[in-house]
C-alpha positions in Angstrom: -32.2 -21.9 -8.6 -32.9 -18.4 -7.1 -36.1 -18.2 -5.2 -35.8 -14.7 -3.8 -33.5 -11.7 -3.4 -33.9 -9.4 -0.4 -32.0 -6.3 0.6 -31.8 -3.8 3.4 -30.1 -0.5 4.0 -27.4 -0.3 6.7 -26.0 2.8 8.3 -22.9 2.6 10.6 -21.1 5.5 12.3 -17.4 5.7 11.5 -14.7 6.1 14.2 -13.5 9.3 12.5 -14.1 11.0 9.2 -12.4 9.4 6.3 -10.9 11.9 3.9 -9.3 11.5 0.5 -8.7 13.9 -2.4 -12.1 13.3 -3.9 -14.2 13.7 -0.8 -14.9 12.9 2.9 -17.4 10.8 4.8 -18.2 10.3 8.4 -20.9 7.6 8.1 -21.1 4.3 6.3 -24.1 3.7 4.1 -24.7 0.5 2.2 -27.0 -2.4 1.4 -26.9 -5.9 2.6 -28.3 -8.4 0.1 -29.5 -11.9 0.7 -30.1 -14.4 -2.1 -32.2 -17.6 -1.3 -32.4 -20.7 -3.4 -35.2 -23.2 -4.0 -33.1 -26.0 -2.3 -32.7 -24.1 0.9 -29.4 -22.2 0.6 -28.7 -18.6 1.4 -25.9 -16.3 0.4 -25.1 -12.7 1.5 -23.4 -9.8 -0.2 -22.8 -6.1 0.3 -23.2 -3.0 -1.9 -21.5 0.3 -1.1 -21.9 3.4 -3.3 -19.0 5.7 -4.2 -20.6 8.6 -6.0 -17.4 10.6 -6.6 -15.6 7.6 -8.1 -18.2 5.3 -9.7 -21.2 7.5 -10.0 -23.6 5.2 -8.1 -25.6 6.3 -5.1 -27.8 4.8 -2.5 -30.8 5.5 -4.7 -29.3 4.0 -7.8 -28.2 0.9 -6.0 -31.7 0.4 -4.5 -33.3 0.8 -7.9 -30.9 -1.7 -9.4 -31.5 -4.2 -6.6 -35.2 -3.9 -7.1 -34.8 -4.8 -10.7 -32.5 -7.7 -9.9 -34.9 -9.0 -7.3 -37.6 -9.3 -10.0 -35.5 -10.4 -12.9 -33.2 -13.0 -11.5 -35.7 -15.2 -9.7 -35.8 -18.6 -11.3 -32.2 -18.5 -12.7 -29.8 -21.3 -11.9 -26.8 -20.6 -9.7 -24.3 -19.7 -12.4 -22.2 -16.6 -11.6 -21.3 -16.0 -15.2 -24.8 -16.3 -16.5 -26.3 -14.2 -13.6 -23.6 -11.6 -14.1 -24.4 -11.4 -17.8 -28.1 -11.0 -17.0 -27.4 -8.2 -14.5 -25.3 -6.3 -17.0 -27.9 -6.7 -19.7 -30.7 -5.1 -17.6 -28.6 -2.5 -15.6 -25.6 -1.7 -17.8 -23.9 0.7 -15.4 -24.4 -1.4 -12.3 -21.3 -2.0 -10.1 -21.9 -2.1 -6.4 -25.4 -3.6 -6.7 -24.1 -6.3 -9.0 -21.1 -7.0 -6.7 -23.5 -7.7 -3.8 -25.6 -10.2 -5.7 -22.4 -11.8 -7.2 -20.9 -12.2 -3.7 -24.1 -13.9 -2.5 -24.0 -16.3 -5.4 -20.4 -17.3 -4.7 -21.4 -17.6 -1.0 -24.1 -20.1 -2.0 -21.7 -22.0 -4.3 -19.2 -22.4 -1.5 -21.9 -23.5 1.0 -23.2 -26.1 -1.5 -19.6 -27.4 -2.0 -18.9 -27.2 1.8 -15.8 -25.2 0.9 -14.6 -21.6 1.4 -14.7 -19.6 -1.8 -10.9 -19.2 -2.0 -10.6 -23.0 -2.1 -12.9 -23.2 -5.1 -11.2 -20.4 -6.9 -7.6 -21.6 -6.5 -6.5 -21.9 -2.9 -3.1 -20.3 -3.6 -2.2 -19.1 -0.1 -3.5 -19.0 3.4 -2.9 -15.4 4.5 -2.0 -12.1 3.1 -0.2 -8.9 4.4 -2.5 -5.9 4.0 -2.0 -2.1 4.1 -3.8 0.3 6.4 -4.6 3.9 5.4 -3.1 7.1 6.7 -5.8 9.7 5.7 -5.5 13.0 3.9 -4.8 14.9 7.1 -2.2 17.5 8.3 1.3 16.0 8.3 1.6 16.1 12.1 -1.7 14.2 12.4 -0.5 11.7 9.7 2.4 10.8 11.9 0.1 10.2 14.9 -2.2 8.0 12.7 0.8 6.0 11.5 2.1 5.5 15.1 -1.3 4.2 16.2 -1.5 1.8 13.2 2.0 0.6 14.0 1.1 -0.1 17.6 -1.9 -2.1 16.3 0.3 -4.4 14.3 0.2 -2.8 10.9 3.3 -3.4 8.7 2.3 -1.7 5.4 1.1 1.9 5.1 -1.0 3.5 2.4 -0.6 7.3 2.5 -3.4 9.5 1.0 -2.1 12.4 -1.1 -3.8 15.4 -2.8 -3.2 18.5 -0.7 -0.3 20.0 -2.7 3.4 19.3 -3.2 4.6 20.7 0.1 2.0 19.1 2.4 2.1 15.8 0.6 5.9 15.6 0.8 5.7 16.4 4.6 3.0 13.8 5.1 5.1 11.1 3.5 8.3 12.2 5.3 6.6 12.2 8.7 5.1 8.7 8.2 8.4 7.3 7.0 10.1 8.8 10.0 7.4 7.3 12.3 7.3 3.8 11.0 11.0 3.3 10.2 12.9 2.3 7.1 11.9 -1.4 7.2 8.1 -0.9 6.7 6.5 -0.8 3.2 4.9 2.5 2.2 3.0 3.4 -0.9 1.0 6.5 -1.8 -2.4 7.0 -3.3 -3.2 10.2 -5.2 -6.9 9.4 -5.9 -6.6 11.2 -9.3 -5.6 14.5 -7.6 -2.6 15.6 -9.7 -1.6 16.5 -13.2 0.9 14.2 -14.9 3.8 16.7 -14.5 3.0 17.5 -10.8 2.8 13.8 -10.1 6.2 13.3 -11.6 7.6 16.2 -9.6 6.2 14.8 -6.3 7.5 11.4 -7.2 11.0 12.8 -7.5 10.6 14.5 -4.2 9.5 11.4 -2.3 11.6 8.8 -4.0 14.2 8.9 -1.3 11.6 7.5 1.1 11.5 4.1 -0.6 8.0 4.2 -2.0 6.6 0.9 -3.2 4.3 2.5 -5.9 2.2 5.5 -6.9 -1.5 4.7 -7.0 -3.7 6.5 -9.6 -1.8 9.8 -9.7 -3.9 11.4 -12.5 -7.6 11.5 -13.5 -9.0 8.1 -14.3 -10.0 8.9 -17.9 -6.6 10.2 -19.0 -4.6 7.1 -20.0 -2.0 9.2 -21.7 -1.3 11.1 -18.5 -1.0 7.8 -16.6 1.5 6.5 -19.2 3.4 9.8 -19.0 3.9 9.4 -15.2 4.9 5.8 -15.6 7.6 6.8 -18.2 9.0 9.7 -16.2 9.3 8.3 -12.7 11.5 5.6 -11.2 8.6 4.5 -8.9 6.1 1.9 -10.2 2.6 3.2 -11.1 -0.6 1.5 -10.2 -4.0 2.1 -12.0 -7.0 2.1 -9.7 -10.0 4.3 -10.7 -8.9 3.8 -14.3 -9.8 0.1 -14.1 -13.5 -0.7 -13.4 -13.9 -3.6 -15.8 -11.9 -6.3 -17.6 -12.1 -4.1 -20.7 -10.5 -1.2 -18.8 -7.7 -3.5 -17.7 -7.0 -4.5 -21.3 -6.8 -0.8 -22.3 -4.3 0.0 -19.6 -2.2 -3.0 -20.4 -2.4 -2.4 -24.2 -1.2 1.2 -23.7 1.5 0.2 -21.2 0.1 2.9 -19.0 0.7 1.3 -15.6 2.9 -1.3 -13.9 0.1 -2.7 -11.7 -3.7 -2.7 -11.3 -5.9 -2.3 -8.3 -9.0 -4.5 -8.4 -11.9 -3.6 -6.1 -15.1 -5.6 -5.9 -17.3 -2.5 -5.7 -15.9 -1.0 -8.8 -15.5 -4.2 -10.9 -19.0 -5.5 -10.1 -18.1 -8.5 -7.9 -16.0 -11.6 -7.7 -16.9 -12.8 -11.3 -15.7 -9.7 -13.1 -12.9 -9.2 -10.5 -11.5 -12.5 -11.4 -11.6 -11.6 -15.1 -9.6 -8.4 -14.3 -7.0 -10.5 -12.4 -6.8 -13.1 -15.1 -6.3 -10.5 -17.8 -3.5 -8.9 -15.7 -1.9 -12.3 -15.0 -1.7 -13.1 -18.7 0.5 -10.1 -19.2 2.4 -10.5 -15.9 0.9 -7.4 -14.4 0.7 -7.6 -10.6 -2.6 -6.9 -9.0 -3.7 -5.4 -5.7 -7.1 -6.4 -4.2 -8.4 -3.2 -2.6 -11.6 -1.9 -1.0 -13.9 1.0 -0.3 -15.2 1.8 3.2 -16.9 -1.5 3.6 -17.9 -3.9 6.4 -16.1 -7.1 7.2 -18.5 -8.9 4.8 -17.2 -7.3 1.6 -13.6 -7.2 2.9 -13.8 -10.9 3.5 -15.0 -11.4 0.0 -12.0 -9.5 -1.2 -9.7 -11.6 0.8 -11.3 -14.8 -0.5 -10.3 -13.8 -4.1 -6.9 -12.5 -3.0 -6.0 -15.8 -1.3 -6.9 -17.7 -4.5 -4.9 -16.0 -7.2 -1.2 -16.0 -7.8 -1.3 -12.7 -9.7 -2.3 -10.8 -6.5 0.8 -9.2 -5.0 -0.8 -6.7 -2.6 -4.0 -6.3 -0.6 -5.5 -3.2 0.9 -8.4 -4.7 2.9 -8.9 -2.4 5.9 -12.2 -0.7 5.2 -14.1 -2.5 8.0 -11.6 -1.1 10.6 -13.0 2.4 10.1 -16.5 1.4 11.4 -17.7 1.6 15.0 -19.8 -1.6 14.6 -19.4 -5.0 13.1 -22.5 -6.5 11.4 -21.1 -10.1 10.9 -19.4 -12.8 12.8 -16.6 -14.8 11.2 -14.7 -13.6 8.2 -11.2 -12.1 8.0 -9.0 -11.8 11.0 -6.2 -9.2 11.1 -3.1 -10.1 13.2 0.6 -9.3 12.9 0.1 -7.3 9.7 -1.8 -10.0 7.9 -5.4 -10.9 7.1 -6.4 -14.6 7.3 -9.6 -16.6 7.5 -11.0 -19.1 9.9 -12.3 -21.2 7.1 -16.1 -21.8 6.8 -18.1 -22.6 3.7 -18.8 -19.9 1.2 -17.6 -16.5 2.3 -17.4 -17.7 5.9 -19.4 -14.9 7.4 -22.8 -14.8 9.2 -25.0 -11.7 9.8 -25.4 -10.8 13.4 -28.9 -11.4 15.0 -29.9 -7.7 14.9 -29.0 -7.5 11.2 -30.4 -10.8 9.8 -34.0 -9.7 9.8 -35.0 -8.2 6.4 -38.1 -6.1 5.8 
């Protein structure tokens, strides 16, 4: 059973500012969580706030973690039961809950002496992942794409949200840079109206776009459905899906062709699995995505992606934006794919300068 929950704040400089339609950041801020058990096991997890998307902040995450640290001690290592308890005492918790949940699954894997993906399904051994071209001037987008291509990236996610003309030019420049054989998709981050999104989709359709990610505001299911019905390019719901219940609403309304599951917005592996299983039941493909995270959380995302047949895409590149790595082990990016050097649990270990908690 749980004997203690510790957490500490982490700040890491970013290699360059990360800009999307809803905001920009130049420094990573998050919390590392460590859960200990009475029989001597430890698990680690990560919480990253995204105020402009999920509404949580560093302050709210810290408060929630303090509550969890008091309320979960003595509970058996059951991810479902612990998840239910966290929701019952902090209803709106997402990233904080994800961190504790990751740590619980890390412990389960260590007890079983198996990586988490083997416990969850062990469906595949590696996965192609996209890397992001930021919301920058079209000329700079081409430079970013060229650099990513030189680093072995094979799938490109292009951020949109600066108007029809610039967004079209950004997509055109990236396609010209990477060639016709590379997969490209675009991410609006809720920045367009339904009709503008359809107009842009018609403009960029000649560039062989894999899908349109969250073109309209997250709370407007009818607008998302309108885009899906009026474009030839598949539509993916991202910010519109933060829970299994949200996934059910999107599927019931036939509002999207695909769903993006992220651990930070779903509340962790346990509810992330529920989103994926809900989607799988209706043959809706899933992408496992990420926020700006360290290799710790990205590895947790890869563990779930490797285990589930419904996962068709991954976007697990958040750690690559950071100047420092806080863990050893975990995911390895090579030749366009993420893979794992299997270790028990999540397969990551905090570095010596990080492992001391206050």
